[in-house]
C-alpha positions in Angstrom: 0.2 -0.7 5.2 -3.0 -0.8 3.2 -3.5 -2.8 0.0 -3.8 0.5 -1.9 -0.4 1.6 -0.5 1.2 -1.7 -1.6 -0.2 -1.4 -5.1 1.2 2.1 -5.4 4.6 0.9 -4.4 4.6 -1.6 -7.3 5.1 1.2 -9.8 7.8 3.1 -8.0 11.5 2.7 -8.8 13.4 4.6 -6.1 17.2 5.2 -6.4 19.3 2.5 -4.8 20.5 4.8 -2.0 16.9 5.5 -0.9 16.1 1.8 -0.6 16.2 -0.1 2.7 19.0 -2.7 2.9 17.3 -6.0 3.5 20.3 -7.2 5.6 19.2 -4.7 8.3 15.7 -6.1 8.6 15.2 -8.0 11.8 12.2 -10.2 12.3 11.1 -11.7 15.7 10.6 -15.3 14.9 8.7 -15.9 18.2 5.6 -13.9 17.1 2.8 -15.1 14.8 3.3 -15.1 11.0 1.0 -12.1 10.6 3.0 -10.0 13.0 6.3 -11.1 11.3 4.8 -9.9 8.0 3.9 -6.6 9.5 7.4 -6.2 11.0 8.9 -6.9 7.6 6.7 -4.4 5.8 7.3 -1.7 8.4 11.1 -2.1 8.2 11.5 -2.7 4.4 9.2 0.3 3.5 8.8 -1.0 -0.1 8.7 -4.8 -0.6 9.0 -4.3 -4.3 12.2 -2.2 -4.3 14.9 -2.7 -1.7 18.6 -3.4 -1.8 21.0 -6.1 -0.5 24.3 -4.3 0.1 25.0 -2.3 -3.1 22.7 -4.3 -5.3 19.2 -2.8 -6.0 16.4 -5.4 -6.1 13.1 -5.1 -7.9 10.4 -7.7 -7.2 7.6 -8.5 -9.6 4.9 -11.1 -9.4 3.3 -12.9 -12.4 -0.4 -12.8 -13.0 -2.0 -15.8 -11.4 1.1 -16.4 -9.3 1.4 -16.1 -5.5 0.3 -12.9 -3.9 2.8 -10.9 -1.9 1.1 -12.1 1.2 1.4 -15.8 0.2 5.1 -15.3 -0.8 5.9 -13.5 2.5 4.2 -16.2 4.6 6.1 -18.9 2.7 9.4 -17.0 3.2 8.8 -16.4 6.9 7.9 -20.1 7.4 11.1 -21.2 5.8 13.1 -18.9 8.1 11.4 -20.5 11.1 12.3 -24.1 10.1 
């Protein structure tokens, strides 16, 4: 997924039934962090709009805050611990 594609996803608000359920995302914890991030993005389709069960989730980042990449790396490292 390119940076331009990620930026375009920030402004989308798909219906809940079109969003990927994050509970179905499976990450191989034995591969490098970059590969795990790629696995996540491939499976989740839109990291800014997904669902957890019946709950739609929209993710936003504040200016000057962590980038999506930084947040994903932090999250994946926590899972590994």
